[in-house]
C-alpha positions as CSV (number, residue, x, y, z in Angstrom):
1,Q,11.9,-99.2,-2.9
2,V,9.2,-100.8,-0.8
3,Q,6.9,-103.7,-1.7
4,L,3.8,-104.7,0.0
5,V,2.1,-108.0,-0.3
6,E,-1.3,-108.7,1.0
7,F,-2.8,-111.9,2.3
8,G,-6.1,-113.1,3.3
9,G,-9.6,-111.6,2.0
10,G,-12.2,-113.6,0.4
11,L,-16.0,-114.2,0.9
12,V,-17.6,-114.2,4.3
13,Q,-21.3,-114.1,5.5
14,A,-22.6,-111.0,7.3
15,G,-21.7,-111.2,11.0
16,G,-18.6,-113.1,10.3
17,S,-15.0,-112.5,10.7
18,L,-11.9,-112.2,8.4
19,R,-8.3,-111.3,8.8
20,V,-6.1,-109.7,6.2
21,S,-2.4,-109.2,6.6
22,C,0.3,-107.3,4.7
23,A,4.0,-107.9,4.7
24,A,6.3,-105.1,3.7
25,S,9.8,-105.5,2.4
26,G,12.6,-103.4,0.9
27,S,13.8,-100.1,2.3
28,I,11.7,-99.9,5.5
29,F,12.5,-97.1,7.9
30,R,12.0,-97.7,11.6
31,V,9.5,-94.9,11.8
32,N,6.5,-95.3,9.5
33,T,2.8,-95.6,9.5
34,M,1.1,-98.8,8.1
35,G,-2.5,-99.1,7.4
36,W,-5.5,-100.3,5.4
37,Y,-7.7,-98.4,3.1
38,R,-10.6,-99.7,1.0
39,R,-12.5,-98.7,-2.3
40,T,-15.8,-99.9,-3.6
41,P,-16.9,-99.3,-7.3
42,G,-17.8,-95.6,-8.0
43,K,-16.3,-94.4,-4.7
44,Q,-12.9,-92.9,-3.7
45,R,-10.5,-94.9,-1.6
46,E,-11.2,-94.4,2.0
47,L,-9.2,-94.8,5.3
48,V,-10.1,-98.0,7.3
49,A,-7.4,-97.9,9.9
50,T,-3.7,-97.0,10.5
51,V,-1.1,-98.0,13.1
52,T,2.2,-96.1,13.5
53,S,5.6,-97.8,14.3
54,G,5.0,-96.6,17.8
55,G,1.6,-98.3,18.2
56,S,-0.8,-95.5,17.9
57,T,-4.0,-96.4,16.0
58,N,-6.5,-94.5,14.1
59,Y,-9.9,-95.9,12.8
60,A,-12.7,-94.8,10.6
61,D,-15.9,-94.2,12.5
62,S,-17.7,-96.9,10.4
63,V,-15.3,-99.7,11.7
64,K,-14.7,-98.6,15.3
65,G,-15.5,-101.4,17.7
66,R,-15.6,-104.1,14.9
67,F,-12.1,-103.9,13.3
68,T,-8.7,-104.1,15.0
69,I,-5.4,-103.1,13.4
70,S,-2.0,-104.3,14.7
71,R,1.4,-104.7,13.6
72,D,4.6,-106.8,14.1
73,N,7.4,-104.4,13.6
74,A,10.1,-107.2,13.6
75,K,8.3,-108.7,10.6
76,N,7.2,-105.4,9.0
77,T,3.7,-106.8,9.0
78,V,0.4,-105.3,9.6
79,Y,-2.9,-107.0,10.4
80,L,-6.5,-106.2,10.2
81,Q,-8.9,-108.3,12.2
82,M,-12.4,-107.6,10.9
83,N,-15.3,-108.8,13.1
84,S,-19.1,-108.3,12.8
85,L,-18.7,-107.7,9.0
86,K,-21.5,-106.1,7.2
87,P,-22.3,-106.2,3.5
88,E,-21.2,-102.5,3.3
89,D,-17.7,-103.6,4.2
90,T,-17.5,-105.3,0.8
91,A,-14.5,-103.5,-0.9
92,V,-11.1,-104.0,-2.3
93,Y,-8.8,-103.5,0.7
94,Y,-5.3,-101.9,0.0
95,C,-2.5,-102.0,2.4
96,N,-0.4,-98.7,2.7
97,L,2.9,-97.9,4.1
98,Q,3.8,-94.2,4.6
99,Q,7.3,-93.2,5.4
100,V,9.2,-89.9,4.7
101,Y,5.9,-88.6,3.3
102,I,6.0,-91.2,0.6
103,N,3.1,-93.6,0.2
104,Y,3.4,-97.1,-0.9
105,W,0.5,-99.4,-1.8
106,G,-0.3,-103.1,-2.1
107,Q,-2.2,-104.6,-5.1
108,G,-5.4,-104.9,-3.1
109,T,-7.4,-107.9,-1.8
110,Q,-11.1,-108.4,-2.3
111,V,-13.3,-108.8,0.7
112,T,-16.9,-109.7,0.1
113,V,-19.5,-109.9,2.7
114,S,-22.8,-111.6,1.7
115,S,-26.1,-110.7,3.3
């Protein structure tokens, strides 16, 4: 089994920055993809950014140039640095780990951007 625990999140003004992190524990394979997804009320969960264990990254168009995803493989931790935040970034952010075609999810952390 895999457990994901998220840290960070909170309330920030538009234009501000915030960092969320997620630590994975349990049966972690060396090859995996970690990432962040988000969901707002009434909408489906959407991709924010992912990073493979090899360091390849993928971003949603809406966050490119503003968000940076990174990871520390030794700590099985993934980070999401969010800059130039907009009110439309307000959502619950979920950490994800995918390995061997199985998805694991964190409990979610609220990010609120005030205008």
